[in-house]
C-alpha positions as CSV (number, residue, x, y, z in Angstrom):
1,M,-29.5,23.7,19.6
2,G,-25.9,22.5,19.0
3,L,-24.9,20.4,16.0
4,P,-25.0,16.6,16.5
5,L,-21.8,15.1,17.9
6,A,-20.5,11.6,18.1
7,R,-19.9,10.2,21.5
8,V,-16.4,9.4,22.8
9,E,-16.1,5.6,22.9
10,A,-14.2,3.7,25.5
11,D,-10.5,3.3,24.7
12,E,-10.8,4.5,21.1
13,Q,-7.6,6.5,21.6
14,Y,-5.8,3.1,21.9
15,T,-5.8,2.6,18.1
16,G,-3.6,-0.5,18.3
17,G,-5.0,-1.9,21.5
18,T,-3.2,-1.8,24.9
19,A,0.1,-3.3,23.6
20,A,0.6,-1.8,20.1
21,T,-0.4,1.9,20.6
22,T,2.2,4.6,20.7
23,F,1.9,8.1,22.0
24,D,4.9,9.3,20.0
25,F,3.6,11.8,17.5
26,G,6.9,12.9,16.1
27,E,8.8,12.0,13.0
28,N,9.5,8.5,14.3
29,A,5.8,7.8,15.1
30,F,5.6,4.8,12.7
31,G,8.7,3.0,14.0
32,V,7.8,2.3,17.6
33,Q,7.9,-1.2,18.9
34,A,4.9,-2.8,20.6
35,K,5.0,-3.4,24.3
36,F,5.2,-6.7,26.3
37,M,7.5,-8.5,23.8
38,T,9.7,-11.4,24.8
39,A,13.5,-11.0,24.9
40,E,13.8,-12.9,21.6
41,Q,11.1,-10.7,20.0
42,N,13.0,-7.6,21.2
43,G,16.1,-8.9,19.5
44,F,14.2,-9.7,16.3
45,F,12.8,-6.2,16.3
46,V,16.3,-4.6,16.4
47,T,17.9,-6.9,13.9
48,G,14.8,-6.9,11.6
49,N,14.8,-3.1,11.7
50,S,18.5,-3.1,10.7
51,F,17.8,-5.4,7.7
52,F,14.8,-3.3,6.7
53,R,16.8,-0.1,6.6
54,S,20.2,-1.5,5.3
55,S,21.2,-1.0,1.7
56,W,21.9,-4.1,-0.4
57,I,24.9,-4.2,-2.7
58,T,26.0,-6.1,-5.8
59,A,27.4,-9.6,-5.4
60,P,30.0,-10.6,-4.5
61,G,30.3,-8.0,-1.8
62,S,32.3,-7.3,1.3
63,V,29.1,-7.7,3.4
64,Q,27.9,-11.1,2.4
65,T,24.7,-10.8,4.4
66,L,23.6,-7.9,2.2
67,D,24.9,-8.8,-1.2
68,G,22.9,-10.0,-4.2
69,L,21.2,-6.7,-5.3
70,G,19.4,-6.9,-8.6
71,P,20.3,-7.5,-11.3
72,L,17.1,-5.4,-11.8
73,F,15.5,-3.5,-9.0
74,N,13.5,-0.5,-7.9
75,D,15.5,0.5,-4.9
76,I,18.3,-0.7,-2.7
77,S,16.5,-1.1,0.7
78,C,13.0,-1.5,2.1
79,G,13.4,1.8,4.0
80,S,14.1,3.6,0.7
81,C,10.4,3.3,-0.2
82,H,9.0,3.1,3.3
83,F,11.1,6.0,4.7
84,K,10.8,6.0,8.5
85,D,8.2,3.1,8.0
86,G,6.0,5.6,6.2
87,R,4.4,6.4,2.9
88,A,6.2,7.2,-0.3
89,Q,5.7,10.4,-2.3
90,P,4.8,10.3,-6.0
91,P,6.9,12.1,-8.6
92,A,6.1,15.8,-8.9
93,G,6.2,15.7,-12.7
94,P,7.9,14.3,-15.8
95,G,11.5,13.1,-15.3
96,E,11.3,13.0,-11.5
97,P,12.5,9.6,-10.0
98,L,9.8,7.2,-8.9
99,R,11.1,6.5,-5.3
100,G,8.4,4.3,-3.9
101,L,6.0,4.3,-6.8
102,L,6.2,1.0,-8.8
103,F,4.3,-0.4,-11.7
104,R,2.9,-4.0,-11.8
105,L,2.8,-5.4,-15.3
106,S,0.8,-8.2,-16.8
107,V,-1.1,-9.4,-19.9
108,P,-4.7,-10.7,-20.0
109,G,-5.2,-14.1,-18.6
110,M,-4.5,-16.0,-15.4
111,D,-1.6,-18.2,-14.3
112,A,-2.1,-21.7,-12.8
113,H,-3.0,-20.3,-9.4
114,G,-5.4,-17.5,-10.6
115,G,-2.9,-14.7,-10.5
116,S,-1.9,-12.3,-13.2
117,L,0.2,-13.4,-16.2
118,P,3.5,-11.4,-16.3
119,E,4.4,-9.3,-19.4
120,P,6.6,-11.7,-21.5
121,V,9.6,-9.4,-21.8
122,Y,9.5,-7.3,-18.6
123,G,7.9,-9.7,-16.1
124,G,5.5,-8.8,-13.4
125,Q,7.0,-5.4,-12.4
126,L,8.9,-2.7,-14.3
127,Q,12.3,-2.1,-12.7
128,D,13.9,1.2,-13.4
129,K,17.3,0.5,-11.9
130,S,20.0,-2.1,-12.5
131,I,23.4,-3.2,-11.4
132,L,26.5,-2.2,-13.2
133,G,26.8,-3.8,-16.6
134,V,23.1,-4.6,-16.9
135,K,20.5,-2.3,-18.7
136,N,17.6,-1.2,-16.6
137,E,14.1,-2.0,-18.0
138,G,13.0,1.5,-18.6
139,L,11.5,4.6,-17.1
140,V,8.0,6.0,-16.4
141,W,7.3,9.7,-16.8
142,V,4.5,11.0,-14.7
143,S,2.5,14.1,-15.5
144,Y,-0.9,15.4,-14.3
145,E,-4.1,16.7,-15.8
146,E,-6.4,18.9,-13.7
147,E,-10.1,18.2,-13.3
148,N,-12.4,20.8,-12.0
149,G,-15.4,20.3,-9.6
150,V,-17.8,22.3,-7.5
151,F,-18.9,21.7,-3.9
152,G,-22.6,22.0,-3.0
153,D,-22.0,25.5,-1.6
154,G,-20.5,26.7,-4.8
155,T,-16.9,26.5,-3.8
156,T,-14.7,25.1,-6.6
157,F,-12.0,22.5,-6.3
158,T,-9.5,20.8,-8.6
159,L,-8.3,17.2,-8.7
160,R,-5.2,16.0,-10.5
161,K,-5.2,12.9,-12.6
162,P,-1.9,11.1,-13.4
163,V,-0.8,10.3,-16.9
164,Y,1.9,7.7,-17.4
165,E,4.4,7.4,-20.2
166,F,6.7,4.4,-20.5
167,R,10.0,5.5,-22.0
168,D,13.4,4.2,-22.9
169,L,12.4,0.5,-22.8
170,N,15.7,-1.3,-23.1
171,Y,14.5,-4.8,-24.0
172,G,12.1,-4.1,-26.8
173,T,8.5,-3.2,-27.0
174,M,5.9,-4.5,-24.5
175,S,3.1,-6.8,-25.6
176,P,0.4,-4.7,-27.3
177,D,-2.2,-5.7,-24.7
178,F,0.0,-5.2,-21.6
179,Q,-1.7,-3.9,-18.5
180,F,-0.1,-1.9,-15.7
181,S,-1.0,-0.8,-12.2
182,P,0.7,2.0,-10.3
183,R,1.3,1.2,-6.6
184,I,2.7,3.7,-4.0
185,A,4.4,2.3,-0.9
186,Q,2.1,2.6,2.1
187,Q,2.9,3.3,5.8
188,I,3.4,0.0,7.6
189,P,2.4,0.3,11.4
190,G,-0.1,-2.1,12.7
191,L,0.3,-4.8,10.0
192,G,0.9,-7.5,12.7
193,L,-2.5,-6.7,14.2
194,L,-4.3,-7.0,10.9
195,E,-2.6,-10.3,10.2
196,I,-4.4,-11.9,13.1
197,V,-7.9,-10.6,12.7
198,P,-9.9,-13.8,12.4
199,E,-10.9,-14.6,8.8
200,S,-14.4,-15.3,10.0
201,D,-14.7,-11.7,11.3
202,I,-13.5,-10.3,8.0
203,L,-16.0,-12.4,6.0
204,T,-18.8,-11.2,8.3
205,Y,-18.7,-7.9,6.4
206,A,-18.5,-9.5,2.9
207,D,-21.6,-8.9,0.8
208,E,-20.3,-9.4,-2.8
209,F,-23.8,-9.2,-4.4
210,D,-25.2,-6.5,-2.1
211,S,-27.9,-8.8,-0.7
212,N,-28.9,-6.1,1.8
213,S,-29.2,-3.4,-0.9
214,D,-27.2,-0.9,1.0
215,G,-25.0,-0.2,-2.1
216,I,-21.9,-1.7,-0.4
217,S,-20.6,-5.1,-1.7
218,G,-17.4,-5.8,0.0
219,K,-15.6,-8.8,-1.5
220,P,-12.8,-11.0,-0.2
221,N,-9.8,-11.6,-2.5
222,Y,-8.5,-15.2,-2.5
223,V,-4.9,-15.5,-3.4
224,W,-2.1,-18.1,-3.7
225,D,-0.1,-18.9,-0.6
226,V,3.3,-20.0,-1.8
227,E,4.2,-21.8,1.4
228,K,0.9,-23.5,2.1
229,Q,0.5,-24.3,-1.6
230,Q,-3.2,-23.4,-1.5
231,T,-5.6,-20.5,-2.1
232,V,-6.3,-18.4,1.0
233,L,-7.8,-15.1,2.0
234,G,-5.7,-12.1,0.9
235,R,-5.1,-9.3,3.4
236,F,-2.2,-7.1,2.4
237,G,-1.3,-4.9,-0.6
238,W,-3.5,-2.4,-2.4
239,K,-5.6,-5.2,-3.9
240,A,-5.3,-7.6,-0.9
241,N,-3.2,-9.8,-3.2
242,Q,-0.9,-11.1,-0.4
243,P,-2.0,-13.6,2.3
244,S,0.7,-12.9,4.9
245,L,3.4,-10.5,6.0
246,R,6.0,-13.2,5.3
247,Q,4.9,-13.5,1.7
248,Q,4.4,-9.8,1.3
249,A,8.0,-9.1,2.6
250,A,9.5,-11.9,0.5
251,G,7.7,-10.7,-2.6
252,A,8.9,-7.1,-2.0
253,F,12.5,-8.3,-1.5
254,N,12.3,-10.2,-4.8
255,G,10.4,-7.7,-7.0
256,D,11.6,-4.4,-5.5
257,I,15.3,-5.2,-4.6
258,G,16.0,-8.3,-6.6
259,I,16.7,-10.5,-3.6
260,S,15.8,-14.1,-3.7
261,S,14.4,-16.1,-0.8
262,S,13.1,-19.6,-0.1
263,L,9.6,-18.4,-1.1
264,F,10.8,-16.7,-4.3
265,P,14.1,-18.4,-5.3
266,E,14.4,-16.9,-8.8
267,D,15.3,-13.3,-9.7
268,N,12.6,-11.3,-11.4
269,F,14.5,-11.7,-14.7
270,S,12.6,-12.8,-17.8
271,Q,13.8,-15.4,-20.3
272,V,14.7,-12.6,-22.8
273,Q,16.8,-10.9,-20.2
274,R,18.5,-14.2,-19.1
275,L,19.6,-14.9,-22.7
276,E,21.2,-11.5,-22.8
277,Y,22.9,-11.8,-19.4
278,P,23.5,-15.5,-18.7
279,N,26.1,-15.2,-16.0
280,I,24.8,-12.7,-13.5
281,P,26.4,-13.1,-10.1
282,D,24.2,-13.7,-7.1
283,G,24.5,-13.4,-3.3
284,G,23.8,-17.0,-2.6
285,S,20.8,-19.3,-2.8
286,P,18.7,-17.8,-1.3
287,E,20.2,-14.3,-1.0
288,I,18.2,-13.6,2.2
289,P,18.2,-16.6,4.5
290,D,15.0,-17.7,6.2
291,E,16.3,-16.6,9.6
292,S,16.9,-13.0,8.4
293,L,13.5,-12.9,6.6
294,R,11.9,-14.1,9.8
295,K,13.4,-11.2,11.7
296,V,12.2,-8.7,9.2
297,V,8.7,-10.1,9.3
298,S,8.8,-10.0,13.2
299,Y,9.8,-6.4,13.0
300,L,6.9,-5.6,10.6
301,Q,4.5,-7.5,12.9
302,S,5.5,-5.6,16.0
303,L,5.3,-2.0,14.8
304,S,2.8,0.0,17.0
305,V,0.1,2.4,15.7
306,P,-0.1,6.0,16.7
307,A,-2.8,6.8,19.2
308,R,-5.7,9.0,18.3
309,R,-5.1,12.7,18.8
310,D,-7.8,15.2,19.9
311,H,-10.4,12.4,20.1
312,E,-12.5,14.5,22.6
313,D,-12.3,17.7,20.5
314,Q,-15.7,19.0,19.6
315,Q,-14.9,19.6,15.9
316,V,-13.4,16.1,15.7
317,L,-16.5,14.6,17.3
318,R,-18.7,16.5,14.8
319,G,-16.5,15.0,12.0
320,K,-16.8,11.6,13.5
321,Y,-20.6,11.9,13.5
322,L,-20.5,13.0,9.8
323,F,-18.1,10.2,8.9
324,N,-20.8,7.7,10.1
325,E,-23.7,9.7,8.8
326,I,-22.6,10.0,5.2
327,K,-21.6,6.3,5.2
328,C,-17.8,6.4,5.1
329,S,-17.8,3.8,7.9
330,A,-19.6,1.3,5.7
331,C,-16.2,0.3,4.2
332,H,-13.8,2.1,6.6
333,R,-15.1,0.1,9.6
334,P,-13.8,1.6,12.8
335,Q,-13.2,-1.4,15.0
336,L,-11.9,-4.9,14.6
337,N,-10.6,-7.5,17.0
338,T,-7.5,-9.6,16.8
339,G,-7.7,-13.3,17.5
340,N,-5.3,-15.6,19.2
341,G,-3.1,-16.4,16.2
342,G,0.5,-15.3,15.5
343,E,3.7,-15.6,17.5
344,I,3.4,-12.3,19.4
345,S,1.1,-13.0,22.2
346,S,0.8,-9.3,23.3
347,L,-1.0,-8.6,20.0
348,Q,-3.6,-11.2,20.6
349,N,-7.3,-10.6,21.6
350,Q,-7.0,-6.8,21.2
351,K,-9.7,-4.3,20.3
352,I,-8.2,-2.2,17.5
353,W,-9.4,0.8,15.5
354,P,-8.0,0.5,12.0
355,Y,-10.9,1.9,9.9
356,T,-10.9,-0.8,7.3
357,D,-12.8,-4.0,6.5
358,L,-9.8,-5.6,4.6
359,L,-12.2,-6.3,1.7
360,L,-12.3,-5.2,-2.0
361,H,-14.7,-2.5,-3.1
362,D,-15.5,-1.2,-6.6
363,M,-14.1,2.4,-6.6
364,G,-15.3,3.3,-10.1
365,A,-13.7,3.7,-13.5
366,E,-11.8,6.9,-12.5
367,L,-9.6,5.0,-10.1
368,S,-9.4,1.8,-12.1
369,D,-6.1,0.4,-13.2
370,G,-7.8,-1.9,-15.6
371,R,-5.7,-4.8,-14.3
372,P,-7.1,-7.9,-12.5
373,D,-5.3,-9.3,-9.5
374,F,-6.6,-12.7,-8.5
375,L,-10.3,-12.0,-7.8
376,A,-9.9,-8.2,-7.8
377,T,-11.0,-6.5,-10.9
378,G,-9.4,-3.3,-12.3
379,N,-12.0,-1.2,-10.4
380,E,-11.6,-2.9,-7.1
381,W,-9.2,-1.9,-4.3
382,R,-8.9,-3.1,-0.7
383,T,-10.1,-0.6,1.9
384,P,-6.9,0.9,3.2
385,P,-6.6,1.4,7.0
386,L,-6.9,5.0,8.0
387,W,-5.0,4.7,11.3
388,G,-1.9,6.9,11.3
389,I,-3.0,8.9,8.2
390,G,-2.9,12.2,10.0
391,L,0.8,11.8,10.8
392,V,2.0,11.1,7.3
393,P,2.9,14.8,6.9
394,V,4.9,14.7,10.2
395,V,6.8,11.5,9.3
396,N,7.2,11.8,5.6
397,G,6.7,15.5,4.9
398,H,3.8,15.2,2.4
399,S,0.0,14.4,2.4
400,Y,-0.3,12.5,-0.9
401,L,-2.9,9.6,-0.7
402,L,-4.6,6.9,-2.8
403,H,-2.9,4.0,-4.5
404,D,-1.0,6.2,-7.0
405,G,-0.6,9.3,-4.8
406,R,-2.8,11.4,-7.0
407,A,-4.7,12.9,-4.1
408,R,-2.9,15.8,-2.5
409,N,-4.7,15.6,0.8
410,V,-7.6,13.9,2.6
411,E,-10.3,16.1,0.9
412,E,-9.1,15.1,-2.6
413,A,-8.9,11.5,-1.7
414,I,-12.6,11.5,-0.7
415,L,-13.5,13.4,-3.8
416,W,-11.9,10.7,-6.0
417,H,-14.3,8.0,-4.6
418,R,-16.7,6.6,-7.1
419,G,-18.4,3.2,-7.6
420,E,-19.7,1.9,-4.3
421,A,-18.4,5.0,-2.6
422,L,-20.1,7.5,-5.0
423,E,-22.9,8.2,-2.5
424,P,-20.6,8.9,0.5
425,K,-18.5,11.1,-1.8
426,E,-21.5,13.0,-3.0
427,N,-22.7,13.4,0.5
428,F,-19.3,14.9,1.4
429,R,-19.3,17.2,-1.6
430,K,-22.7,18.6,-0.6
431,L,-21.6,19.5,3.0
432,D,-20.9,23.1,3.9
433,L,-17.4,24.2,4.5
434,A,-17.5,23.9,8.3
435,D,-18.7,20.3,8.1
436,R,-16.2,19.3,5.4
437,E,-13.4,20.7,7.6
438,A,-14.8,18.8,10.6
439,L,-14.9,15.5,8.7
440,V,-11.3,16.0,7.4
441,K,-10.1,16.9,10.9
442,F,-11.6,13.7,12.2
443,V,-9.8,11.6,9.6
444,E,-6.6,13.4,10.3
445,S,-7.0,12.5,14.0
446,L,-6.9,8.8,13.2
């Protein structure tokens, strides 16, 4: 008798539905526009893509639409971290540049809206670069410690745990109780689809207190919406701490590049730093106009998702069966449906296959950053979508995963799961080699 296989489901190869699935599996797989767009949306895609990839310069500059960089920043463009709309790679070791790995900073307590309190001197994010004449904030050296483990069949494995050292802090010491959270830049296809999944559908999977005793207690994060001036459901970011792509993009412009917008009109420059540099030039108020921000957001909303590969392959179907059998799908839910919201009608009312529930889950102390983010505790992370994960090596030339890039491949990412995911992780660890390979091949087909 053959091993159990999952069945092939109707249209599951159309990961992003009929309009937002691409069959380009090359190095530009994450940058393909959705179909059936209006002429205006086509124009927004082209212009937004240009803004996303263009480098910002110090003000005053010869290109006024792209001046206002800094004064403190992590990189000079969105595309520097999300290269080819993909995932950043963590430093290989001490002294290596961060390039897409940033560090959120805070101290214990909450602000008026329930968010984190910024570190008093260095603000809400450490910025390792600066414009000419301004000191950068400091550096983070990344090294790794090896941890050993054994599969159920006796095969050994190693995991690498990152160790962070803050060095060369140029504005004095940080608060003794400062908290930090490493965050790697993720691949960005399909975000427009996730933005219009109805809130009621997401909350259907929430079970904060595990009332059904299945060991899974997905929890929504409720965060501050700057434009609506109210608390709403969070969807984006490693801790679901952003409510919309517009706020996510504006926050990244502000924190990562030092570009002000109507949502975040002030530079990420603390009072201590302002006293030292009272006359910093800017690129206007705001530095990115609403119309330009709108085009960037439209670009993000209309990026297609790569289709499934080998979805009828026998080994992949075995892996799919195991993915469900060992309970990976309890959090990485295969299918969601978009609603009728948003401005891009072709994305509406689509069956999509993102493999996420967009909820927070306790991943255990080993993955904890020890830093709350609205309702997310240090142990809790949003279930990341798995669509496109198998093409990260093709697009970005590496296979590093998890929020800080510690996992060198899919297998290691699974083995780092703890907390609510301890049982699925242990189930995976106890599989024989052939079944482990089948499950990994299934994930890499997504």
